[in-house]
C-alpha positions as CSV (number, residue, x, y, z in Angstrom):
1,M,-0.4,0.1,-0.3
2,P,1.3,3.5,-1.5
3,P,2.8,6.2,1.9
4,N,-0.4,8.7,2.9
5,P,1.1,11.4,1.0
6,S,-0.5,13.6,3.8
7,I,1.4,11.5,6.5
8,Q,5.0,12.4,4.1
9,R,4.7,16.1,3.8
10,L,7.1,16.8,7.4
11,P,9.7,14.6,6.5
12,I,9.2,15.7,2.5
13,L,9.9,19.3,4.1
14,V,12.3,18.6,6.6
15,V,14.3,15.8,3.7
16,A,14.6,18.7,1.3
17,I,15.3,21.4,3.6
18,A,18.2,19.2,5.2
19,A,18.9,18.5,1.9
20,S,19.8,22.4,0.6
21,A,21.6,22.7,3.9
22,W,23.7,20.0,3.0
23,G,25.0,21.1,-0.4
24,L,26.3,24.2,1.4
25,F,28.4,22.0,3.8
26,W,31.6,23.2,1.8
27,L,31.0,26.7,3.1
28,P,31.8,26.1,7.0
29,L,34.9,24.1,5.6
30,R,36.2,26.6,3.8
31,A,35.7,29.6,7.0
32,F,37.4,27.7,9.2
33,E,40.5,26.9,7.1
34,D,40.5,31.1,6.5
35,G,40.5,31.2,9.6
36,G,43.5,29.3,11.0
37,L,42.9,25.6,11.1
38,S,44.7,23.1,8.3
39,A,42.6,21.1,6.3
40,G,43.1,18.0,8.3
41,W,42.1,19.5,11.4
42,V,39.2,21.6,10.0
43,T,37.4,18.0,9.3
44,F,38.6,16.3,12.5
45,G,36.9,19.7,14.3
46,Q,33.3,19.3,11.8
47,F,33.5,15.8,13.3
48,A,35.2,16.4,17.2
49,A,32.8,18.7,18.2
50,P,29.6,16.7,17.5
51,V,30.9,14.1,19.1
52,L,31.6,16.5,22.1
53,L,27.8,17.4,22.1
54,L,26.3,13.4,21.8
55,L,28.5,11.6,23.8
56,P,26.8,12.2,27.1
57,L,23.7,11.2,25.6
58,A,25.4,8.0,24.5
59,L,26.9,6.9,27.9
60,W,23.4,8.3,29.6
61,R,21.3,5.6,26.9
62,L,24.6,2.5,27.4
63,A,23.9,3.0,31.0
64,Q,19.9,2.6,30.3
65,G,20.8,-0.9,28.5
66,R,20.2,1.1,25.1
67,H,21.7,1.2,21.6
68,S,24.0,4.1,21.3
69,G,26.1,3.7,18.1
70,F,29.2,2.4,19.6
71,S,28.2,-0.8,18.1
72,H,28.0,0.2,14.3
73,A,31.7,0.6,13.5
74,V,31.6,-0.8,10.3
75,T,29.2,1.5,8.9
76,G,30.3,4.7,11.0
77,L,33.2,4.0,9.3
78,L,32.1,3.7,5.6
79,V,29.4,6.6,5.5
80,G,31.7,8.3,8.1
81,G,35.1,8.1,6.4
82,A,33.3,9.0,3.0
83,V,31.9,12.3,4.1
84,A,35.5,12.9,5.9
85,L,37.4,12.2,2.8
86,Y,34.8,14.9,1.0
87,A,35.2,16.8,3.6
88,E,39.1,17.3,3.4
89,S,38.7,17.0,-1.1
90,V,36.9,20.7,-0.7
91,L,40.1,22.0,1.0
92,L,42.7,20.3,-1.3
93,T,40.8,21.0,-4.6
94,E,38.1,23.0,-6.4
95,V,35.0,23.2,-4.6
96,A,33.1,22.6,-7.7
97,R,34.9,19.4,-8.8
98,A,35.1,18.2,-5.2
99,L,31.1,18.4,-5.4
100,I,31.1,16.7,-8.9
101,L,33.0,13.6,-7.8
102,F,31.5,13.1,-4.8
103,Y,28.0,13.0,-6.3
104,A,28.8,10.8,-8.6
105,T,27.7,8.0,-6.4
106,P,25.1,6.2,-8.8
107,V,28.1,5.0,-10.8
108,W,29.7,3.4,-7.7
109,S,26.2,2.0,-6.4
110,T,24.7,0.4,-9.5
111,L,28.1,-1.5,-10.2
112,L,27.7,-2.7,-6.2
113,E,24.3,-3.5,-6.6
114,V,24.6,-5.7,-9.7
115,A,28.0,-6.9,-8.3
116,F,26.5,-7.8,-4.2
117,M,23.2,-7.6,-4.1
118,G,22.4,-10.1,-7.6
119,Q,20.3,-6.6,-9.2
120,R,19.8,-6.7,-12.7
121,L,21.2,-4.4,-14.8
122,K,18.4,-2.7,-16.3
123,R,17.7,0.1,-19.1
124,A,17.5,3.1,-16.7
125,R,20.4,2.0,-14.6
126,I,22.3,1.3,-17.5
127,V,21.6,4.5,-18.9
128,S,21.9,5.9,-15.5
129,L,25.8,4.3,-14.9
130,V,26.4,6.0,-18.4
131,L,25.5,9.3,-17.6
132,G,27.5,9.4,-14.7
133,L,30.5,7.5,-16.0
134,A,30.4,10.5,-19.0
135,G,30.7,13.2,-16.2
136,L,33.5,11.7,-14.5
137,I,35.3,11.3,-17.9
138,T,34.3,15.0,-18.5
139,I,35.2,16.9,-15.2
140,L,38.6,14.3,-15.0
141,G,39.6,14.5,-17.8
142,G,38.0,17.9,-19.4
143,K,41.1,20.2,-19.1
144,T,44.0,17.7,-19.4
145,G,42.0,14.6,-21.4
146,I,43.3,12.2,-19.2
147,P,40.8,10.9,-17.3
148,L,42.4,10.9,-13.9
149,P,42.5,12.4,-10.7
150,Q,44.5,15.8,-11.0
151,N,45.5,16.3,-7.4
152,L,44.9,14.5,-4.0
153,G,41.5,16.5,-3.7
154,D,40.3,14.8,-6.4
155,A,41.4,11.6,-5.3
156,M,39.7,12.3,-2.2
157,A,36.4,13.2,-3.5
158,L,36.5,10.0,-6.0
159,L,37.1,7.4,-2.7
160,S,34.5,9.1,-0.7
161,G,32.0,8.3,-3.8
162,V,32.5,5.2,-3.5
163,L,32.6,4.7,0.4
164,W,29.6,6.4,0.2
165,A,28.0,4.1,-1.9
166,F,29.0,1.3,-0.1
167,G,28.0,3.2,3.5
168,S,24.9,3.2,1.8
169,M,24.2,-0.1,1.2
170,R,24.9,-0.9,4.3
171,V,22.4,1.1,6.0
172,R,19.7,-0.5,3.7
173,Q,20.7,-3.3,5.1
174,T,20.4,-2.9,8.4
175,A,17.2,-2.6,10.5
176,G,15.6,-1.4,13.5
177,V,18.7,1.5,14.2
178,S,17.5,4.5,15.9
179,T,18.3,8.1,13.8
180,F,20.4,8.8,17.5
181,E,22.6,5.6,16.7
182,T,23.4,6.2,13.1
183,V,23.9,10.2,13.5
184,F,26.2,8.8,16.5
185,S,28.2,6.4,14.8
186,F,28.2,8.4,11.8
187,F,30.2,11.7,14.1
188,L,32.0,9.3,16.1
189,Y,33.9,7.0,13.2
190,G,34.1,10.1,10.8
191,A,36.1,11.6,13.7
192,V,38.0,8.5,13.2
193,V,38.7,8.7,9.6
194,A,38.9,12.0,10.1
195,L,42.0,12.6,12.9
196,A,43.8,9.6,10.7
197,I,43.6,12.0,7.4
198,A,45.0,14.8,10.0
199,F,48.3,13.0,10.9
200,L,49.1,11.7,7.3
201,P,52.2,13.3,6.3
202,I,51.4,15.2,3.3
203,D,52.3,18.9,3.6
204,A,48.4,20.2,2.2
205,V,47.2,18.2,5.1
206,G,48.6,20.6,7.9
207,G,50.1,20.5,11.6
208,P,47.5,21.0,14.7
209,P,46.6,24.0,15.4
210,D,48.0,26.2,18.5
211,W,45.8,27.1,21.4
212,T,45.4,30.1,20.5
213,T,43.6,29.8,17.2
214,L,41.6,26.5,19.2
215,K,40.2,28.7,22.0
216,T,39.4,30.9,19.4
217,L,37.4,28.7,17.5
218,L,36.5,26.1,19.7
219,P,33.3,28.0,20.6
220,W,32.4,28.5,16.7
221,L,33.0,24.7,16.1
222,L,30.8,24.0,18.7
223,L,27.8,26.9,17.6
224,V,28.3,25.5,13.7
225,A,27.3,21.8,15.3
226,V,24.6,22.5,17.2
227,G,23.5,24.5,15.0
228,F,24.2,22.7,11.3
229,L,26.1,19.7,11.7
230,I,23.7,17.8,14.3
231,P,20.2,19.2,13.2
232,V,20.9,18.7,9.6
233,M,22.1,15.2,9.7
234,W,19.3,14.2,12.4
235,G,16.6,15.5,9.6
236,L,18.0,13.4,6.8
237,L,18.4,10.1,8.5
238,W,14.4,10.4,10.5
239,G,13.4,11.8,6.9
240,S,14.3,9.1,4.9
241,A,13.1,6.1,6.9
242,H,9.5,8.4,6.4
243,I,9.9,8.4,2.4
244,D,9.4,6.3,-0.5
245,P,13.1,5.7,-1.8
246,G,11.3,7.4,-5.3
247,R,10.9,10.3,-3.5
248,L,13.3,10.5,-1.2
249,G,16.4,10.3,-4.2
250,I,14.9,13.2,-6.0
251,L,15.0,14.8,-2.8
252,L,18.4,14.0,-2.3
253,Q,19.4,15.6,-5.5
254,L,19.1,18.9,-4.2
255,E,22.4,18.4,-2.0
256,A,24.0,18.3,-5.9
257,V,22.0,21.0,-7.2
258,V,22.5,23.6,-4.3
259,G,26.7,22.7,-3.2
260,I,27.9,22.7,-6.9
261,G,25.8,26.0,-7.7
262,S,26.5,28.0,-5.0
263,A,30.2,26.9,-5.4
264,A,29.9,28.7,-8.9
265,L,28.3,31.3,-7.3
266,L,30.4,32.2,-4.2
267,T,33.6,30.8,-5.4
268,N,36.6,32.4,-7.9
269,E,37.4,29.3,-9.1
270,P,36.9,28.3,-12.2
271,F,33.6,26.7,-13.4
272,G,33.3,27.1,-17.4
273,L,32.0,24.8,-20.0
274,V,33.4,21.3,-18.4
275,E,31.9,22.3,-14.9
276,V,28.5,22.5,-16.4
277,L,28.5,19.7,-18.9
278,G,30.4,17.1,-15.6
279,T,27.7,18.6,-13.2
280,A,25.1,18.3,-16.0
281,L,25.9,14.5,-16.4
282,I,26.1,13.6,-12.9
283,I,22.7,15.3,-11.9
284,A,21.1,13.5,-15.2
285,A,22.5,10.1,-14.1
286,G,21.4,10.7,-10.5
287,I,17.7,11.6,-11.7
288,V,17.7,9.0,-13.9
289,D,18.8,6.5,-11.3
290,V,16.3,7.4,-9.0
291,F,13.4,6.8,-11.8
292,G,14.6,3.7,-12.6
293,N,14.5,2.4,-9.2
294,R,11.3,3.7,-8.6
295,G,9.9,2.3,-11.2
296,S,11.0,-1.4,-10.0
297,T,9.8,0.0,-6.2
298,A,6.8,0.5,-7.4
299,K,6.3,-3.3,-9.3
300,S,7.7,-4.6,-5.9
301,S,5.5,-3.4,-3.1
């Protein structure tokens, strides 16, 4: 029986707002880098601050005999690690490139579902795959003719999309997990990956902040965690559980549209024909993937 549209109205609104807001995640990342944090420690701060705020509640739930999210290490490392790599990539390459490479997720999702979940490669998924691969080739090779990452940020953005596809597949296969568990494990294990990145012996990642910088930025890190990161992630995960997959897939495209559009408008980085074409192909791949899955979902329900 199809979900009642009136019941879905609030989750749809919440997911639309949260997805649009998540498309602007690159703004606080760049702001903290401009404020004096190195790239690696900006990313770690975005995960560590929410963990500090959520940890007391997680420990309370644990003391009450309830699940808290500590046990979801694999899912947390995949999903949180994917976003940690994406956040790092935004600081190490052009914002639009990082966004386009990350949002090529339908390519990896399609390949994973065929390889590991036994799904047939139907016409819509083939079209989505071709569009997504064309978008990747365009953005990676549009300026050099060689479709390979041009720098560390490109490589991280590409890897983040692959990990996100793995993590999303695992989330779909896991039932009965509360929103708090998912949110806490996302930030906790994302912080682990971000900390590992921060200690990589790579000049572009940078070193730890001095006490003066940390003392100045810590209140802002906590404010962003309370006012942006936790509510946005909570809204995405809570709303996603109450919306049918077709609508959800369409709404999540707002992340890519807002993110890439804002990067084109608010940065002085190049956004020419290559970026426009790559964006169009990646978003088209996502839309085709959504409608292809929507048809199969409707038949199976």
